[in-house]
N, C-alpha and C positions, 0 to 999 in steps of 0.2 A: 852324272859323269863322275862324281866323287867316289861312288862305290866301285865303279870299273877301274878308276885310277888306282885305288887301293889294292885291288886284286892284281892288276898289272905290276904294281910295285913289288908285290910278293913274288911274282914270277921272276922278276929281275934279280931279286935277292936270293931266292931258294933254288929255282930252276931245276926241279925234279919232275920228269915227265909223268910220274905216277901219282903226283900230288894234285889235290883239288885246291884252288885258291879262292878264298872268299873275301869279298869287300863289302862293307856296310856303310851306308850314309843315312843319317837321321837328321831331321830338322823340323822346323815349324813353318807351316804354310797358312796364309791368310786367304780364306775363301768365304764369301758371303758375309764379310765383316766378323768372322769367327776364326779363332786360331786353332789349327789342327796339328797334331804330331803325326809324322809319317816316316817310314823307313824304306829304303831300297836295298836289296841284296843282289849282288852279282857273284856268280860262281863260274870260274874258268876251269875247265877240266878236259884234258886231251884234245885241245883245239876247238872246243865248243864253248859257247857262252849261254848261261842260264840266268834269267832275270826274274826277280820277284818283287812285288810292291805290296807293302803291308796295308792292312786296313788302317784307317785313320780314326783318331778320336779327338773330340773337342777338348782343348786344354785352356781356353780363354779364362776360365775361373781360377786356374792355377797360376797365371801370369799377371802380374800387376803392373 
């Protein structure tokens, strides 16, 4: 939801029908007792919503 909230906040601030609005959310997820970095991207453009989810990578060795 964070990525969509960011894109919606841009619409409220800029409000240009010809602009694309991009929101990103990145964080750490714990899966199988391993920490992974992940990112979600939401693009709002001309009334349509496009969502992308990044590949994840293990980062347990980087976090102490």
